[in-house]
C-alpha positions as CSV (number, residue, x, y, z in Angstrom):
1,M,67.9,85.2,-14.5
2,K,71.2,86.2,-15.8
3,T,74.3,87.8,-14.1
4,P,76.0,90.8,-15.7
5,L,78.6,88.4,-17.1
6,Y,76.2,86.1,-19.0
7,H,77.5,87.1,-22.4
8,H,81.1,86.8,-21.3
9,H,80.4,83.2,-20.3
10,L,78.9,82.5,-23.7
11,Q,81.9,84.1,-25.5
12,L,84.2,81.7,-23.5
13,N,82.0,78.7,-24.5
14,G,80.9,78.2,-20.9
15,R,78.5,75.3,-20.5
16,M,75.4,77.0,-19.1
17,V,72.9,75.4,-16.7
18,E,70.0,76.6,-14.5
19,F,71.0,77.0,-10.9
20,A,68.7,78.5,-8.3
21,G,66.8,80.3,-11.0
22,W,70.0,81.7,-12.6
23,E,71.7,80.7,-15.9
24,M,75.2,80.0,-14.7
25,P,78.4,78.4,-16.2
26,V,78.9,74.9,-14.8
27,Q,82.3,74.5,-16.6
28,Y,84.4,75.9,-19.4
29,S,87.4,73.7,-20.1
30,G,86.5,70.8,-17.7
31,V,86.0,70.3,-14.0
32,V,89.3,68.7,-13.2
33,A,91.3,71.3,-15.2
34,E,89.5,74.2,-13.5
35,H,89.8,72.5,-10.0
36,L,93.5,72.0,-10.4
37,A,94.0,75.6,-11.7
38,V,92.5,76.9,-8.4
39,R,94.7,74.5,-6.3
40,Q,97.9,75.2,-8.3
41,R,97.6,78.6,-10.0
42,A,94.4,80.6,-10.0
43,G,90.7,80.5,-11.1
44,L,88.1,83.2,-11.6
45,F,84.4,82.5,-10.7
46,D,81.3,84.6,-11.4
47,V,79.3,84.4,-8.2
48,S,77.1,87.4,-8.9
49,H,74.0,85.2,-8.3
50,M,74.7,85.5,-4.5
51,G,72.6,88.0,-2.6
52,E,73.8,91.1,-0.8
53,F,71.8,92.9,1.9
54,S,73.0,96.2,3.4
55,F,72.3,97.1,7.1
56,A,72.8,100.7,8.3
57,G,72.0,103.0,11.1
58,P,71.9,102.8,14.9
59,Q,69.6,99.7,14.9
60,A,71.7,97.7,12.4
61,L,74.0,96.0,14.9
62,A,71.1,95.0,17.2
63,L,69.2,93.5,14.3
64,L,72.1,91.5,13.1
65,Q,72.9,90.3,16.6
66,Y,69.4,88.9,16.8
67,L,69.2,87.4,13.3
68,T,72.6,85.7,13.3
69,T,74.5,83.3,15.6
70,N,78.0,84.8,15.5
71,D,78.9,87.9,17.6
72,V,78.7,90.8,15.2
73,A,79.8,93.2,18.0
74,R,83.3,91.7,17.9
75,L,83.8,92.8,14.2
76,A,85.8,95.9,13.7
77,P,85.2,98.0,10.5
78,G,87.0,96.1,7.7
79,Q,86.4,92.7,9.3
80,A,84.1,89.9,8.3
81,H,83.0,86.5,9.7
82,Y,81.1,83.4,8.8
83,S,77.7,83.0,10.5
84,L,74.3,81.4,10.4
85,I,70.6,82.4,10.4
86,L,68.4,80.0,12.4
87,N,64.7,79.3,12.6
88,E,62.9,78.9,15.9
89,Q,63.7,75.2,16.0
90,G,67.4,75.9,15.6
91,G,67.4,74.7,12.0
92,I,69.7,76.6,9.6
93,V,67.8,79.0,7.4
94,D,71.1,79.9,5.6
95,D,74.8,80.3,6.1
96,I,76.1,83.7,5.4
97,I,79.1,86.1,5.6
98,V,78.7,89.4,7.5
99,Y,81.1,92.3,6.7
100,R,81.4,95.3,8.9
101,Q,82.0,98.3,6.5
102,G,81.8,101.0,9.1
103,P,80.6,101.6,12.7
104,E,77.0,101.3,11.7
105,Q,77.3,99.8,8.2
106,F,77.2,96.1,7.4
107,L,76.9,93.8,4.4
108,M,75.3,90.3,4.6
109,V,76.1,87.9,1.7
110,V,73.5,85.1,1.3
111,N,73.2,82.0,-0.9
112,A,71.5,82.5,-4.3
113,G,69.0,79.8,-3.6
114,N,67.9,81.4,-0.4
115,L,67.9,85.0,-1.5
116,E,64.2,85.7,-1.5
117,K,63.6,83.6,1.7
118,D,66.4,85.4,3.5
119,W,65.2,88.8,2.5
120,H,61.7,88.2,3.7
121,W,63.2,86.8,6.9
122,V,65.1,90.0,7.5
123,L,62.1,92.2,6.8
124,A,59.8,90.2,9.0
125,H,62.2,90.6,12.0
126,N,63.2,94.2,11.5
127,T,60.9,95.4,14.2
128,N,63.2,98.3,15.2
129,H,63.3,99.6,11.7
130,A,67.0,99.4,10.9
131,D,67.9,100.7,7.4
132,V,68.0,97.5,5.3
133,V,68.3,97.4,1.5
134,N,68.5,94.4,-0.8
135,R,71.4,95.3,-3.1
136,S,71.6,92.0,-4.9
137,R,70.7,93.1,-8.4
138,E,73.0,96.2,-8.3
139,T,76.0,94.2,-7.0
140,A,78.3,91.8,-8.8
141,L,80.7,89.4,-7.1
142,L,83.8,87.8,-8.6
143,A,86.0,85.2,-6.8
144,L,89.7,85.2,-7.7
145,Q,91.0,82.1,-6.0
146,G,94.3,80.2,-6.0
147,P,98.0,80.6,-4.9
148,A,98.7,83.1,-7.7
149,A,95.7,85.3,-6.9
150,A,97.7,87.9,-5.0
151,A,100.3,88.1,-7.8
152,I,97.6,88.8,-10.3
153,L,95.6,91.3,-8.3
154,Q,98.4,93.3,-6.6
155,P,99.6,95.2,-9.7
156,L,96.0,96.3,-10.4
157,T,95.3,98.0,-7.1
158,E,96.7,100.7,-4.9
159,I,96.2,98.9,-1.6
160,S,98.7,96.4,-0.1
161,L,97.2,93.0,-0.3
162,A,99.9,91.6,2.0
163,D,98.4,93.8,4.7
164,L,94.8,92.5,4.0
165,R,94.4,89.6,6.4
166,R,92.0,86.7,6.0
167,F,88.4,87.7,6.6
168,H,89.3,91.4,6.2
169,C,88.1,93.7,3.4
170,A,89.1,97.1,2.0
171,E,87.8,99.6,-0.5
172,A,90.0,100.0,-3.6
173,H,90.1,100.5,-7.3
174,I,91.0,98.1,-10.1
175,G,91.7,100.6,-12.9
176,S,88.6,102.8,-13.0
177,V,86.4,100.3,-11.2
178,A,85.6,100.8,-7.5
179,V,85.7,97.5,-5.7
180,T,85.5,96.1,-2.2
181,I,88.3,93.5,-2.0
182,A,87.7,90.8,0.6
183,R,90.1,88.1,1.6
184,T,87.4,85.5,1.7
185,G,86.4,82.5,-0.5
186,Y,84.7,79.1,-0.7
187,T,87.5,77.0,-2.2
188,G,90.1,76.6,0.6
189,S,92.8,78.0,-1.6
190,P,94.0,81.6,-0.9
191,G,92.3,84.3,-2.8
192,F,89.9,87.2,-2.8
193,E,86.3,88.1,-3.4
194,L,85.6,91.3,-5.3
195,F,82.4,93.3,-5.0
196,C,81.6,95.9,-7.6
197,R,78.6,97.6,-9.3
198,S,76.9,95.2,-11.8
199,A,77.6,97.7,-14.5
200,D,81.3,97.4,-13.9
201,A,81.4,93.5,-13.8
202,G,82.4,93.0,-17.4
203,T,85.3,95.4,-17.2
204,L,86.6,93.8,-14.0
205,W,86.2,90.2,-15.4
206,Q,88.0,91.1,-18.6
207,T,90.9,92.9,-16.8
208,L,91.5,90.0,-14.4
209,L,91.5,87.4,-17.2
210,E,93.9,89.5,-19.3
211,V,96.4,90.1,-16.5
212,G,95.9,86.6,-15.0
213,G,96.6,84.8,-18.3
214,A,100.4,85.0,-17.6
215,H,99.8,83.3,-14.3
216,G,97.7,80.5,-15.7
217,L,94.4,82.0,-14.5
218,M,91.3,80.1,-15.9
219,P,87.6,81.0,-15.8
220,C,85.9,78.4,-13.6
221,G,82.4,77.2,-13.3
222,L,80.0,75.9,-10.5
223,A,81.2,72.3,-10.9
224,A,84.8,73.1,-9.8
225,R,83.5,75.3,-7.1
226,D,81.6,72.3,-5.7
227,T,84.5,69.8,-5.9
228,L,86.8,72.4,-4.3
229,R,84.4,73.0,-1.4
230,V,83.8,69.3,-0.8
231,E,87.6,68.7,-0.6
232,M,87.5,71.3,2.2
233,A,84.4,69.8,3.8
234,Y,82.6,73.2,3.5
235,P,78.9,72.8,4.0
236,L,76.3,73.7,1.4
237,H,72.8,74.7,2.2
238,G,70.3,72.1,0.9
239,H,73.0,69.4,1.4
240,E,74.8,69.4,4.7
241,I,72.8,72.2,6.2
242,T,69.0,72.6,5.9
243,D,66.1,74.1,7.8
244,K,65.9,70.8,9.8
245,T,69.6,70.5,10.7
246,T,71.2,72.4,13.6
247,P,74.7,73.9,14.0
248,F,75.5,71.2,16.6
249,E,74.7,68.4,14.2
250,T,76.7,69.9,11.4
251,R,79.8,70.8,13.5
252,L,79.2,74.5,13.1
253,D,79.0,75.2,16.8
254,W,82.1,77.3,16.4
255,V,80.0,80.1,14.9
256,V,77.4,80.0,17.6
257,K,78.1,82.5,20.4
258,M,75.7,81.6,23.2
259,E,77.3,84.1,25.5
260,K,76.4,87.1,23.4
261,G,72.8,87.1,24.5
262,D,69.5,86.4,22.8
263,F,69.3,85.5,19.2
264,F,66.7,83.7,17.0
265,G,66.9,79.9,17.6
266,R,69.0,80.2,20.8
267,E,66.4,78.6,23.1
268,A,66.1,75.5,20.8
269,L,69.9,75.2,20.8
270,L,70.1,75.4,24.6
271,K,67.6,72.5,24.8
272,Q,69.5,70.4,22.2
273,R,72.8,71.1,23.9
274,A,71.3,69.9,27.2
275,A,69.8,66.8,25.6
276,G,72.7,66.0,23.3
277,I,72.7,65.2,19.6
278,N,72.1,61.7,18.0
279,R,73.5,62.4,14.6
280,T,76.5,64.3,13.2
281,L,78.3,65.2,10.0
282,V,81.4,63.2,9.1
283,G,83.9,62.8,6.3
284,L,84.1,59.6,4.3
285,Q,86.8,58.4,2.0
286,M,86.3,55.4,-0.3
287,V,88.5,52.4,0.1
288,D,86.9,50.6,-2.9
289,P,86.5,52.3,-6.3
290,G,83.3,54.3,-6.7
291,I,81.9,57.8,-6.2
292,P,79.6,58.3,-3.2
293,R,76.8,60.6,-4.5
294,D,74.2,62.7,-2.6
295,G,71.6,60.6,-1.0
296,Y,73.5,57.3,-1.1
297,T,73.0,55.1,2.0
298,V,75.9,54.5,4.5
299,L,75.9,51.1,6.2
300,V,77.6,49.2,9.0
301,G,77.1,45.5,9.1
302,G,74.5,45.8,6.4
303,K,72.4,48.2,8.4
304,P,71.7,51.8,7.3
305,I,73.3,54.3,9.7
306,G,73.4,57.4,7.7
307,F,73.4,59.0,4.2
308,V,75.7,61.0,1.9
309,T,75.0,64.7,1.8
310,S,77.7,65.6,-0.8
311,G,80.1,63.4,-2.7
312,T,82.6,63.6,-5.5
313,M,85.8,62.2,-7.0
314,S,88.6,64.3,-5.5
315,P,90.8,65.6,-8.3
316,L,93.7,65.9,-5.8
317,L,93.3,62.5,-4.0
318,K,91.9,60.7,-7.0
319,K,89.5,58.9,-4.6
320,G,85.8,59.1,-3.9
321,I,85.1,61.4,-0.9
322,A,81.9,62.5,0.8
323,L,80.3,64.3,3.6
324,A,77.6,62.2,5.4
325,M,75.1,62.6,8.2
326,M,75.6,59.6,10.5
327,G,74.4,58.2,13.8
328,I,76.6,59.7,16.5
329,Q,77.6,56.2,17.7
330,H,79.3,55.5,14.3
331,S,81.0,58.8,13.8
332,A,84.5,58.1,15.1
333,V,87.4,58.7,12.7
334,G,88.7,55.3,11.5
335,T,85.3,53.6,11.6
336,K,84.9,51.2,8.7
337,V,81.6,51.6,6.8
338,S,80.2,50.9,3.4
339,V,78.3,53.0,0.9
340,D,75.5,51.6,-1.2
341,I,76.5,52.6,-4.7
342,R,73.9,51.5,-7.2
343,G,73.0,48.4,-5.3
344,K,76.5,47.3,-4.3
345,E,78.2,47.9,-1.0
346,R,81.5,49.6,-1.4
347,Q,84.0,49.9,1.5
348,A,84.8,53.3,2.9
349,E,86.3,54.8,6.1
350,I,85.4,57.8,8.3
351,V,88.3,60.3,8.1
352,A,89.2,63.6,9.5
353,T,88.4,66.7,7.5
354,P,89.3,68.7,5.5
355,F,90.2,66.0,3.0
356,V,93.2,68.0,1.6
357,T,95.5,70.8,2.7
358,P,95.9,73.3,-0.2
359,A,99.0,75.3,-0.7
360,T,98.8,78.7,0.9
């Protein structure tokens, strides 16, 4: 599948790869250059492969409350929050963002790789017949991220971006293009995510690149998006979070609101909370040279005690960093461990996350 910006990526000499069934740009000018552009100036991502489901009507809130772990009732119109969809065992079906667009109107943004699974999940549990529509193919999503993002976007829109707080959104126009501007993102740097009609994506993309050029804006690919999120220790489905890992094991209990009442997976989480967990997600920073890659074994005293879920060379720290699932008894910050990198044990240390603190 191709996003509405496919030909724009080719014109910019984007290196295209298959990702979750989509042909997406992995990089344009280089991972490190794009990563540093987002940390120091601004970067523009095409994330139109993500899925968008709308929920509307008097049953919409009740359905979302049952399907997700966070408390949707606490969202006022124009607010959004991070949340999870769980299976009956408490495993994470997907991590999502829920936007409240009106008293009975909501938008759920899901991962591209889980789009079909999530949509069938919503339909299967919509027993009270809320008005749900899969708007993924008619919606484009661009992410403008970096400390210069507001300076680039403000002259193009009539709304005051200074009044748009983090995890809030507003309807606006960029020229003739109607957009929803959300102060959200997946990089850790300040910025915005812009929803528009797929037919308008090219105009919006080109406008942002033309205006952003004076601020050092660069088009960015999936590779930089991944190194940026690892630096911030943001989880990725299929890596840190899966159908077999729970929010308690992945340090996402802050988006689980047990007090709101029943939701799918709640009973399993109650049992796990009572029994306690035996593994948890930690941050690792290499002491020796080397890059800890996904699946590498983590050891203490020569014995395996966990595995890397995501790893990279941090462009800011210039050191290997990773997220790893570890036995709970070895998870304390400061614990000395080693990582098996191609048959050789390399020294590392458990550190607090996020690994970096970007400029805001």
